[in-house]
N, C-alpha and C positions, 0 to 999 in steps of 0.2 A: 342257804338259798332255798326257797320253796320250789316245789315241783312245777309250779306255774311259770317260774322265771325262764327256764329254757324254752318253753312253748312260746312265751311272749317274744323272746329274741328271734325265734324262728318265724313268727308272724311278721316282725319288722323286716326280716330278710326277704320274706315272700312278697310283702307289699312294695318293697323298694329294690327288687332284684334287677329291674331294668337299669336303675341308676348305678347299682353295683357293677353290672356288666359294662356299662359305659365307662365307669371309673377304671375298671381293669383294662379295657381297651385303650383308654387314654394313657395309662401308665406304660402299657406295653409299647404303644406307638412312640412315646417320648424316649423310652429306653432304646428302641430301635433307631431313632433319630440320633441319639448320642453315640450309639455303636457305629453308625455310618460315619459320623463326623470323625470319631477317633480312629476307626479301623479302615476307612476308605478315603475320606477327604484329606486328612492330614498326611497319610503316606503319598497321596497323589501330588500334593504340593511339594513335598520333599523330593519326589521323583522329578518334578519340573525343574527344581533347583539344580539338579545334576545333569539333566538332558537338554535344557534350553540352549538353543543356538542363538547368540546375540545378533548374528548376521541376518538370519531368516525369521526369527521369532521375536515377539514382544515380551522380553524377559522382565516383566513387571512383578517380581516376586513379592515386594512389599505390598502391592495391591492384592495379590492372592492371599497373603497373610491377613490383610485387613478383612477380606471376605470371610476367611475362616473364623476370625474373632467375632465378626458381625453375626454369623450363623450361630456361634456358640452363645452370643448374647441373646438371640431370639429364644433359644432353648431355655436359658436362664430366666427370661421374663415369663415364659409359660409355666415354669416350675415355681418360681418365686411368688408370682401374683395369682396363682390358682386359687388362693384362699378367697378371693372375691366371688368366685363361682360357688364356693362352699357356703358363704354367707347367704347368697341368693337362694340356694337350694334349701338350706336349713329354715330360713324364714318363710319361703314360699311353699315348698312341697313337703318337707319332712314334718314340720309342726303346724304351720299356718293353715294349710289345706285341711288337715284333719280336725282342727278346731273350728274352722269355718263350716265344713259340711256335717259336723256332728259326729264324725267317726270316733273322735276321742271321748266324747261324753258317753257314747254307747259302750265303749270298752270299759269305762269307769263303773258302769252299772252291771257288769258281768264278772265281778270278782277281781278286777285289776285296779289297784289303787292308782291314783294320779301320779304319785311319786314313782312307783314301779314302772308305770307307762312311760314317763319321761326318762327314767334311767335307761330303759331298753332303747328308746328312741335315740338317745345320745351315745350309748355304749357301742352299738353296732357300727355306726358311721365313724366314730372316733377310732376304733380299732382299724377299720379299713383305711382311713386317712393316714394314720400313723405308719402303717405298714407300707402303703403306696408311696407316701412322701419320703419315708426312710430309704426306700429303694431308689427313688429319683435322686435324692441328695448324694447317695453313695455313687451312683452312676455318673452324676455330673462332676463330682470330684475326680473320678477316674478319667473323665474326658478333659477336664480343665487343667490338671496338674502336669501331665507329661509333655504337652505341646505348647508350653508358654513361650518358647522362642519363635513360634509362628505368628504370634500376635504382636502388634506394633507397640503395645504398652501393657503394663500390669494393671488390669482393670478391676482389681479386687474390691474397690469401693463403689463400683456401679451398683445401682439399686437391685436389679434382678440377680446379678452374680453374688452380691453380698448375702442375699437371702438363700440362694440355691446351694451355697457351699456348706451349710450347717443346719443345726436343729431349729433355727428360726422358721424354716419352711413348715414343718409339721406343727410348730407352736402357733403360727398364724392361722393355720387351718383349724386347729382345735379352738382357738379364740373365736374365729368366724362362726364355727358351729355353735358355740355358746351364745354369741351375740344374736345369731339368727333365732335360736330357741327362745331367748328372753324377749326379743322383739315380737315374735309371733304370739307369745303368751300375753303380751301387753296389748297388741292390736287385734288379735283373733281374726284377722283377715289375711288371705294369702298374698295378694298383690301388694297391698300397702306394706306388709311385713317384709316382702322380698325387697322392695325399694329402700325401705328404711335400713334394713340389715346391710344391704350393699353399701349404702351411703355411710353408715356409721363405721363399718369396718374399713372402708377406704379412707375415711377421715382419720381414724386411729393410725393407720399406716403412714399417712402423710405427716401427722404430728410426730410420730417416732422417727421417721426418716429425717425430719427437720432437726431434731435434737440428737440424732445419732452421733455426729462427730464430737458431742460434748459428754458422752457417756463414759469416756475414759480420758485421763489427762493427756493433753497434747504436748508435743515437743515444739520448741521454738529455736529457730536458727536466725542469727543476726550477722550481717556482713556490711562492710563499708560501701560496697558497690552492689548493683543489681545482680541477682543470681536466679538460677532455675533449680528447682528441686529435681531429684531423680524421678523418672516417670513411674517408679514403683510406689512413690509416696502419695498419700492423700492430702493435698493442700487444703487447709480449712480457711485460712485468712492470711493476708500479707499487707504490709504498709511501710511507712517511713518512720524512722526514729527521730527523736528531737535533734540529734546531731547530724542529720542528713543521711544516715545509713538506711539499710533496708532490713526488714524482718519478715519472717513467715512462720506460721504455726501449722503443724502437719501431724499426720499419723503415718509411721512406717508400716510396712506389711506385717511386722510382728504384733501390731495392735489389733489385727483382725479378730483373733479369738476373744480377747477381752471385750471389744466392742460388740461382737456378735453374741456372746453369752450374756452380756448385760441386757441387750435388747430382748433376747429370748426369755430371760427371766422376767422382765417386765410384762411381756406378752402373756406368758403362762400365768402370772399373778392376776392379770386382768381376766384371763379365761376362767381361772378358779373363782374369782369374785362374781363374775357374770353367771357362771353355772350355779353357784350358791344362791344368787338372787332369783334365778329361774325356778329352782326347787322351792324356795320360800314363797314365791308368787303362786305356783301351782297348788301348794298346800293351803295357802290363805284363801284362794278363790274357790277351792272345793271343800273347805272346812264346813 
Protein backbone atom coordinates (compact mmCIF):
# COMPACT_ATOMS: atom_id res chain seq x y z
CA UNK A 1 0.00 0.00 0.00
CA UNK A 2 1.40 3.41 -0.94
CA UNK A 3 2.02 6.16 1.58
CA UNK A 4 -0.80 8.18 0.03
CA UNK A 5 -3.41 5.51 0.83
CA UNK A 6 -3.63 6.18 4.60
CA UNK A 7 -3.82 9.91 3.90
CA UNK A 8 -6.64 9.32 1.45
CA UNK A 9 -8.57 7.29 4.01
CA UNK A 10 -8.06 10.06 6.57
CA UNK A 11 -9.41 12.55 4.05
CA UNK A 12 -12.54 10.47 3.59
CA UNK A 13 -12.99 10.28 7.36
CA UNK A 14 -12.58 14.04 7.67
CA UNK A 15 -15.02 14.82 4.87
CA UNK A 16 -17.68 12.48 6.25
CA UNK A 17 -17.02 12.73 9.97
CA UNK A 18 -20.51 14.14 10.61
CA UNK A 19 -22.07 11.09 8.96
CA UNK A 20 -19.79 8.80 10.97
CA UNK A 21 -20.78 10.55 14.20
CA UNK A 22 -24.48 10.22 13.28
CA UNK A 23 -24.00 6.53 12.52
CA UNK A 24 -22.26 6.00 15.86
CA UNK A 25 -25.06 7.81 17.70
CA UNK A 26 -27.66 5.77 15.83
CA UNK A 27 -25.99 2.47 16.75
CA UNK A 28 -25.64 3.60 20.36
CA UNK A 29 -29.30 4.65 20.53
CA UNK A 30 -30.55 1.34 19.13
CA UNK A 31 -28.30 -0.60 21.48
CA UNK A 32 -29.75 1.41 24.35
CA UNK A 33 -33.27 0.74 23.09
CA UNK A 34 -32.60 -2.99 23.02
CA UNK A 35 -31.00 -2.84 26.44
CA UNK A 36 -34.08 -1.13 27.84
CA UNK A 37 -36.42 -3.69 26.25
CA UNK A 38 -34.48 -6.67 27.57
CA UNK A 39 -33.38 -5.21 30.89
CA UNK A 40 -36.37 -3.07 31.93
CA UNK A 41 -39.47 -3.76 29.85
CA UNK A 42 -39.34 -7.58 29.93
CA UNK A 43 -38.71 -7.81 33.72
CA UNK A 44 -41.53 -5.30 34.26
CA UNK A 45 -43.98 -7.51 32.34
CA UNK A 46 -42.86 -10.55 34.34
CA UNK A 47 -43.35 -8.56 37.54
CA UNK A 48 -46.90 -7.69 36.50
CA UNK A 49 -47.61 -11.38 35.94
CA UNK A 50 -46.80 -12.14 39.58
CA UNK A 51 -48.29 -9.05 41.27
CA UNK A 52 -51.43 -8.37 39.24
CA UNK A 53 -54.63 -8.53 41.32
CA UNK A 54 -57.49 -9.78 39.10
CA UNK A 55 -60.03 -8.14 41.39
CA UNK A 56 -58.63 -4.61 41.14
CA UNK A 57 -56.40 -4.66 38.04
CA UNK A 58 -56.80 -5.34 34.36
CA UNK A 59 -54.58 -8.42 34.16
CA UNK A 60 -54.24 -8.43 30.42
CA UNK A 61 -50.83 -10.04 30.31
CA UNK A 62 -51.26 -11.34 26.74
CA UNK A 63 -51.79 -7.75 25.66
CA UNK A 64 -48.66 -6.66 27.51
CA UNK A 65 -46.76 -9.47 25.82
CA UNK A 66 -48.07 -8.30 22.46
CA UNK A 67 -46.81 -4.79 23.27
CA UNK A 68 -43.37 -6.20 24.06
CA UNK A 69 -43.29 -8.13 20.78
CA UNK A 70 -44.49 -5.07 18.86
CA UNK A 71 -41.73 -2.90 20.33
CA UNK A 72 -39.16 -5.54 19.48
CA UNK A 73 -40.54 -5.60 15.95
CA UNK A 74 -40.03 -1.84 15.66
CA UNK A 75 -36.38 -2.23 16.62
CA UNK A 76 -35.99 -5.07 14.12
CA UNK A 77 -37.40 -2.90 11.33
CA UNK A 78 -34.99 -0.09 12.17
CA UNK A 79 -32.05 -2.50 12.10
CA UNK A 80 -33.11 -4.63 9.17
CA UNK A 81 -34.19 -1.85 6.81
CA UNK A 82 -31.44 0.63 7.62
CA UNK A 83 -29.75 -0.32 4.35
CA UNK A 84 -32.21 1.95 2.51
CA UNK A 85 -30.62 4.97 4.17
CA UNK A 86 -27.19 3.62 3.21
CA UNK A 87 -28.21 3.50 -0.46
CA UNK A 88 -29.47 7.09 -0.35
CA UNK A 89 -26.29 8.27 1.42
CA UNK A 90 -23.94 6.45 -0.96
CA UNK A 91 -25.70 7.65 -4.08
CA UNK A 92 -26.27 11.20 -2.89
CA UNK A 93 -23.56 12.35 -0.49
CA UNK A 94 -20.70 9.85 -0.60
CA UNK A 95 -20.18 9.60 -4.37
CA UNK A 96 -22.79 11.60 -6.26
CA UNK A 97 -22.14 14.97 -4.67
CA UNK A 98 -18.38 14.82 -5.23
CA UNK A 99 -18.85 13.89 -8.87
CA UNK A 100 -21.39 16.65 -9.36
CA UNK A 101 -19.40 19.49 -7.76
CA UNK A 102 -16.07 18.43 -9.28
CA UNK A 103 -14.32 17.45 -6.04
CA UNK A 104 -13.61 13.97 -7.39
CA UNK A 105 -12.10 15.30 -10.63
CA UNK A 106 -9.89 17.66 -8.62
CA UNK A 107 -8.61 14.79 -6.50
CA UNK A 108 -7.81 12.80 -9.65
CA UNK A 109 -5.51 15.59 -10.84
CA UNK A 110 -3.52 15.62 -7.60
CA UNK A 111 -1.89 12.20 -7.67
CA UNK A 112 -4.93 10.16 -6.58
CA UNK A 113 -6.02 7.66 -9.19
CA UNK A 114 -9.80 7.20 -9.68
CA UNK A 115 -9.50 3.57 -8.59
CA UNK A 116 -7.77 4.47 -5.31
CA UNK A 117 -10.26 7.29 -4.76
CA UNK A 118 -13.22 4.93 -5.15
CA UNK A 119 -11.56 2.26 -3.01
CA UNK A 120 -11.09 4.72 -0.16
CA UNK A 121 -14.64 6.00 -0.58
CA UNK A 122 -16.05 2.50 -0.21
CA UNK A 123 -13.64 0.97 2.31
CA UNK A 124 -14.17 3.47 5.13
CA UNK A 125 -17.99 3.32 5.22
CA UNK A 126 -17.93 -0.45 4.57
CA UNK A 127 -15.86 -1.00 7.71
CA UNK A 128 -18.10 1.31 9.75
CA UNK A 129 -21.27 -0.37 8.48
CA UNK A 130 -19.98 -3.88 9.11
CA UNK A 131 -18.88 -3.06 12.65
CA UNK A 132 -22.06 -1.16 13.53
CA UNK A 133 -24.46 -3.66 11.99
CA UNK A 134 -22.55 -6.53 13.56
CA UNK A 135 -23.05 -4.96 17.00
CA UNK A 136 -26.75 -4.35 16.30
CA UNK A 137 -27.35 -7.94 15.16
CA UNK A 138 -25.58 -9.34 18.22
CA UNK A 139 -27.60 -7.07 20.52
CA UNK A 140 -30.87 -7.93 18.79
CA UNK A 141 -30.22 -11.64 19.14
CA UNK A 142 -29.49 -11.05 22.83
CA UNK A 143 -32.84 -9.27 23.21
CA UNK A 144 -34.89 -11.61 21.02
CA UNK A 145 -33.89 -15.05 22.31
CA UNK A 146 -34.36 -14.98 26.14
CA UNK A 147 -37.93 -13.58 26.23
CA UNK A 148 -39.68 -15.56 23.52
CA UNK A 149 -42.35 -16.66 26.01
CA UNK A 150 -43.47 -13.02 26.36
CA UNK A 151 -44.43 -12.83 22.69
CA UNK A 152 -47.70 -14.27 21.44
CA UNK A 153 -46.07 -16.10 18.53
CA UNK A 154 -42.72 -17.08 17.12
CA UNK A 155 -42.27 -14.31 14.56
CA UNK A 156 -38.91 -15.38 13.10
CA UNK A 157 -40.23 -15.15 9.53
CA UNK A 158 -41.32 -11.50 9.79
CA UNK A 159 -39.33 -9.25 7.44
CA UNK A 160 -37.42 -7.04 9.87
CA UNK A 161 -36.83 -9.79 12.41
CA UNK A 162 -35.65 -12.20 9.71
CA UNK A 163 -32.99 -9.70 8.62
CA UNK A 164 -32.00 -8.43 12.06
CA UNK A 165 -31.15 -11.86 13.45
CA UNK A 166 -28.15 -12.55 11.23
CA UNK A 167 -25.54 -11.43 8.70
CA UNK A 168 -28.13 -10.43 6.11
CA UNK A 169 -28.26 -7.03 7.82
CA UNK A 170 -24.62 -6.03 7.10
CA UNK A 171 -24.83 -7.82 3.74
CA UNK A 172 -27.71 -5.61 2.62
CA UNK A 173 -25.87 -2.53 3.90
CA UNK A 174 -22.76 -3.40 1.86
CA UNK A 175 -24.90 -4.11 -1.20
CA UNK A 176 -26.67 -0.77 -0.78
CA UNK A 177 -23.29 0.95 -0.56
CA UNK A 178 -22.19 -0.67 -3.82
CA UNK A 179 -25.49 0.10 -5.59
CA UNK A 180 -25.28 3.73 -4.48
CA UNK A 181 -21.72 4.04 -5.77
CA UNK A 182 -22.53 2.51 -9.15
CA UNK A 183 -25.64 4.62 -9.57
CA UNK A 184 -23.75 7.80 -8.72
CA UNK A 185 -21.00 6.96 -11.22
CA UNK A 186 -23.62 6.36 -13.91
CA UNK A 187 -25.72 9.48 -13.26
CA UNK A 188 -23.05 11.85 -11.83
CA UNK A 189 -25.78 13.88 -10.09
CA UNK A 190 -26.45 13.71 -6.37
CA UNK A 191 -30.26 13.90 -6.15
CA UNK A 192 -31.05 11.61 -9.09
CA UNK A 193 -28.47 9.11 -7.82
CA UNK A 194 -30.00 9.25 -4.35
CA UNK A 195 -33.48 8.50 -5.69
CA UNK A 196 -32.41 5.77 -8.09
CA UNK A 197 -30.15 4.09 -5.50
CA UNK A 198 -32.96 4.07 -2.97
CA UNK A 199 -35.44 2.68 -5.48
CA UNK A 200 -33.08 0.03 -6.86
CA UNK A 201 -32.08 -1.25 -3.42
CA UNK A 202 -35.67 -1.30 -2.23
CA UNK A 203 -36.73 -3.18 -5.35
CA UNK A 204 -33.95 -5.73 -4.82
CA UNK A 205 -35.13 -6.37 -1.28
CA UNK A 206 -38.76 -6.72 -2.35
CA UNK A 207 -37.74 -9.27 -4.98
CA UNK A 208 -35.66 -11.31 -2.54
CA UNK A 209 -38.36 -11.12 0.13
CA UNK A 210 -40.82 -12.51 -2.43
CA UNK A 211 -38.63 -15.50 -3.32
CA UNK A 212 -37.31 -16.00 0.23
CA UNK A 213 -39.60 -18.93 1.15
CA UNK A 214 -38.39 -20.81 -1.95
CA UNK A 215 -34.67 -20.54 -1.22
CA UNK A 216 -34.77 -23.77 0.76
CA UNK A 217 -36.94 -26.89 0.33
CA UNK A 218 -40.25 -26.63 2.17
CA UNK A 219 -41.91 -29.31 4.24
CA UNK A 220 -45.42 -30.54 3.39
CA UNK A 221 -48.09 -31.73 5.78
CA UNK A 222 -51.22 -33.51 4.60
CA UNK A 223 -54.26 -34.32 6.74
CA UNK A 224 -57.75 -35.64 5.98
CA UNK A 225 -59.27 -32.75 7.92
CA UNK A 226 -58.52 -29.03 8.23
CA UNK A 227 -55.62 -28.28 10.56
CA UNK A 228 -53.51 -25.42 11.88
CA UNK A 229 -49.75 -25.38 11.95
CA UNK A 230 -47.82 -24.59 15.08
CA UNK A 231 -47.37 -20.84 15.49
CA UNK A 232 -43.60 -21.31 15.25
CA UNK A 233 -43.90 -22.51 11.64
CA UNK A 234 -43.78 -20.25 8.59
CA UNK A 235 -46.72 -21.28 6.44
CA UNK A 236 -46.00 -20.76 2.73
CA UNK A 237 -49.11 -22.21 1.08
CA UNK A 238 -52.11 -24.47 1.76
CA UNK A 239 -54.89 -26.07 -0.20
CA UNK A 240 -57.10 -29.10 -0.78
CA UNK A 241 -55.99 -32.45 -2.10
CA UNK A 242 -57.77 -34.29 -4.92
CA UNK A 243 -59.30 -36.66 -2.37
CA UNK A 244 -60.79 -33.87 -0.28
CA UNK A 245 -58.02 -33.65 2.30
CA UNK A 246 -55.94 -30.64 3.27
CA UNK A 247 -52.24 -29.84 2.75
CA UNK A 248 -49.85 -27.08 3.77
CA UNK A 249 -46.26 -26.30 2.87
CA UNK A 250 -44.18 -24.60 5.53
CA UNK A 251 -40.77 -23.90 7.05
CA UNK A 252 -40.07 -24.95 10.65
CA UNK A 253 -37.86 -22.70 12.81
CA UNK A 254 -34.88 -24.95 12.02
CA UNK A 255 -34.98 -23.61 8.45
CA UNK A 256 -34.13 -20.08 9.56
CA UNK A 257 -30.38 -20.38 9.08
CA UNK A 258 -30.48 -22.13 5.69
CA UNK A 259 -32.93 -19.52 4.38
CA UNK A 260 -31.05 -16.64 5.96
CA UNK A 261 -27.63 -17.73 4.73
CA UNK A 262 -28.93 -18.38 1.22
CA UNK A 263 -30.31 -14.85 1.03
CA UNK A 264 -27.15 -13.42 2.56
CA UNK A 265 -25.04 -15.18 -0.05
CA UNK A 266 -27.17 -13.83 -2.89
CA UNK A 267 -26.96 -10.28 -1.54
CA UNK A 268 -23.19 -10.48 -1.08
CA UNK A 269 -22.79 -11.84 -4.61
CA UNK A 270 -24.81 -8.91 -5.98
CA UNK A 271 -22.72 -6.53 -3.86
CA UNK A 272 -19.49 -8.00 -5.26
CA UNK A 273 -20.72 -7.79 -8.86
CA UNK A 274 -21.96 -4.23 -8.38
CA UNK A 275 -18.67 -3.17 -6.80
CA UNK A 276 -16.72 -4.71 -9.68
CA UNK A 277 -18.97 -2.87 -12.14
CA UNK A 278 -18.36 0.43 -10.31
CA UNK A 279 -14.58 0.02 -10.50
CA UNK A 280 -14.75 -0.98 -14.17
CA UNK A 281 -16.89 2.08 -14.90
CA UNK A 282 -14.64 4.55 -13.09
CA UNK A 283 -11.59 3.15 -14.89
CA UNK A 284 -13.26 3.32 -18.29
CA UNK A 285 -14.56 6.86 -17.82
CA UNK A 286 -11.17 8.19 -16.71
CA UNK A 287 -8.99 6.21 -19.09
